[in-house]
N, C-alpha and C positions, 0 to 999 in steps of 0.2 A: 241846150242840149247835152242828153246823157250818152256817152259813149256804147252802154249798155245798161239793159233794161227789163227786168226777169221778172214775171210775175206767175204765181203760183204751177211753179217747174215740178214736176215730176219722173220718177224714173224709175223702175223696178227690174229686177233681174229673179226668175224665176219663185216670182211671189214676192221678193224681199223688196224692199226700198232703200234704194239708192239715195234717192232723194223724192224729199216730203213735202208740196207745197211751198220752195224755196222763191223768197225776192230776194232781188238783188238790184244794187245801182252803183255804175261805175260810170263817174264823172266823163266827161273830156278833158281829157291833158292832163288824169291820176295818173298814179304810181297806186294801184290799189292792194295793197296786200294781203292774199286771200287766206287763211288760218283756220286751222284745224287738226286734227288728230288722225293715222291713216284710218282710211277706211270711212272718214267724214261726208267722202260725198265733193270733194274738191277736184277729183280729175274727170270725175263723168259732169259736173258743171260744166267745165271747159271743155270737153268730149263732143256733149252737146249744142254750146256756142260754135263749136268747130265746125258744127253737122254730121261728124264722128258714131252720133249713135241720135237716134228719133225716140222724143221726148212722150211719156204717156199723155201727158197733159200739161197744158201750161203756154206761156206766150217769151216767146228773148225777140229782142226786138234791138239794134245794132244802128244808131245812128238816126233812131226814127221811122225803121222801116224795118221789114219781117226779116228773122235772119235767113233765111231761102232766098231770098233776092240775092239772082246774080250780081245785079250790081255795088249791093252790102259786102256778097262772099268776096268779091277781089278785093278787097278793102281791109281786109283780115289777114295777118301771119300767125301763126303758131310753132311754139318746137314744144312738141308734147312727149314723156318719153324718152327719143331720142331724135338726133339728125338726119338717120335714116341714109345715111353715107355708103358710098362703095369702097371697101377699105385698101383696097388696090390704085383709085385713084386716085387724083392730086384734088385739093383743096380749091382750085381754079376749073377743074374740069366736074367737080361734084355740084359747084354751082352753076357754072353752065350746062346742065343737065336739065337741071332747076328751071333756069331760064328759058331754053326749048320748052317743057311744060307749058312756065306761062304766060309762053308766045312775047317774049321782049324783046324787040328787033334791034335796040343797041346794046347788046350782050355785055360785051367787054366796059363800057362805063360804068355800066350798074353793078358787076361783078366788083369792081375799081370800087366803087360806090360802099357799098355794102363791107370789103373787107379791109374799108379803112375807118369807118364807122368800131367795127369790130376789133380794132386794133392788128389787122395780122397780114397789114400790104404786103408785107416782106416775106410771107409764107405761103403765096400761092403756089407756088412747084412741090411744097412738101405733100408727100402722099398723107391722105386719112389716117391710117395703121401707123402712123410716126406720129400722131401726133399725142400731147397729152389730155386725160380729160378737161382740163378748163378751156386749152383750145379748140375741143371738140363743141363742148358746149360754145363758146363763140362761132365755131364753123356755125350749129343750129342754128342762131341767134341771124346770123347770118342770112341764110337760107329763108329766114321766115322774114328778111329785110327785105327781098326783091319785091320790084315794082313798086317799094314806098308805101306798105299798111300803113292805114289810120289807127287799124287797134293791134297792138300783140299778145300774145299769149302765150305763156309761159309756165311751164311747171317743175320746179324746185330745180332751177336753173344753178341756185350758188350749192346746193348739196353733194360733199363730197370734196369741196375744190381747199385747195391751203390759203393763207391766210391773203397771200400777196393776188390769188383767181378772187378771192372773195370782193378785192378791193377793183381789182380788173372789171369785173362785173359791176359794181358800182357804179361806176364812174363811166360804163357803156349806156346803164339806163335811165339817168339823170340824163345824160346827154341825149337818148334818143327822143324824151322826152321834151327836153330843153329846148335843143335844137329844132326836132326834126317835128314837134308838136303830136307824138304819137303817145296814143292809151296804152300802158302797160296792165294787164292781168296778172301776176304772178303770188303763185303759190308755195312756200319754203316753211322748211320746221327751223330754219336759226331765224328765231325771231329778235335776235340783237341785231344780224345783219338787213334786215327788212325793216328797223325802225328808223335806219337810216336813211333811208330813202324812199320809203312809203309815205304817200300822201291821204293815204285815205285807206282804213280795214274793213276786211267784212272778215266773221268769223263764225265757222259752221259746226255743228257738233250734232250728228247723227242724221247728217240728211236735211237740218232744218236750217236756217239763219237766223243764229241767235244776237246777232248783233252789228250794225253797221254804223262807223263813226270816221273820223274826220282825225287826223296827226294834232293838231290844233283838239279840237273835244277829250282826244284822247291825254293828250298832255294836262288840259285843264282837270279829268274825271282823277288823274295818276294819284295818289296817295305820297305825301309829304315823311321824311322821314329825317331823324339825323342818328351817325353812327357816332360810335368813341369811344376812345381807351385811356386806360387808367391800371396803375398802378395793380388797386386792389380793385381787382375788377367786379367780384360779389360783392365785395361793402358799399363798391358808385353804385351796383345795379340797385341792392338793398335800397338806400336812400333814397336815389333818382322814384323807386316805387315809392315811396310816400308825398314826392308833390307830383308826377305826372300818372294820366291813367290806363296808360298801354308801355313799359317799359321791356324788353326782351335782351335776352341774352343770347346771343350766334356768334358760334366759333371764336370765341376769345373778344367778340366786340357788344358794346350795349348799343341796341338800334330803342329810340324813341319816338314812337309814333306818333303822327299828325304833330310832330311839333320842329321848327325851322330857325327859332331862335338861339342862334350856337352861344351867343355873349350870355344871355340870360341862364343858361343851362352849363356853362365854364364858371361865374360869377358862384351861380349857385349851390357848385359840388368844392369850389377854395371856402365855399365857408362851414364846408361841410368836413372841410379837411382834408379832400380831394384833387390831386393836380393832375388837369387833364395832358395826356400825354398828345393825343390825335383826334379831332373831330372836322366830320363834316356833314354838308346838310345834304340831301338826295331825296330822286323821287324814285318813284315807283318805277320802272322797265316794262315796257311792250312782255317780255315771258315774264314778269313776277306777276303782271295785272290780267294773262289769259290763263295760268295757272290756279290763280284763284277765285278767277269767273266759273272754271272748269271745277273748279271744287265743290260752289256756291250751286254747280247745277249736278251735282254728284250728290249734295244732301238733298236738292228739292224733290 
């Protein structure tokens, strides 16, 4: 069973389509990276799934049931835009108010549980206004986790975080899926970080889903290449171009596309009188793959 299935979803604002016949599938248990430029329709999609907006047409099913079904709605937690907390209240008090909204009776145990998941057990008494951006994002996730949802929807939760904050957020999201079995739909512009945790990707452009693929499919499609450095970089680039089809000089480094036999490359250059000082096999990452895909769409 899939956690989310969307078919033919459209949404317009004042005659302009934010989503146009969108199709989307999020497998249960996945960390689904939702990727697209600003204005592509990511937040609109998430708000429609959460019931914050009403679609013009199309179907949204969650765990095999219509998304408006009260039983399935209670299985969804979300952090879209911000946590919506009271600044002068403590973290615990803000979570307590949300447990009242959700009708959670054993509220203290539930609050302690979600604070433990987001690594904030020791900060329960801290006022929200004194929290850092990273802490506020984790509080928002704690809010969304109240009641043990089966689906968690997060809109740009790692944007603006420092390196340590992003690392902690990665650990939390992996823990949520692996330990608690929660499916996570996460949008982000920081593709390098998303690549470290996502099991599936959906790439949206101008309100249309242009590609969905698993991390394994992404890895199999990723272009391989070799980068190297040598003292005479221009000369080495010239002789390599005589043997290999696609050789590029980028920022003082030679890149040979679709070649990863480093031993053969080093041997060839040595025979031509060039000594290699550095050489490395690489694969195109998510960010480069996305940029290349967008460039192709622009050219169509």
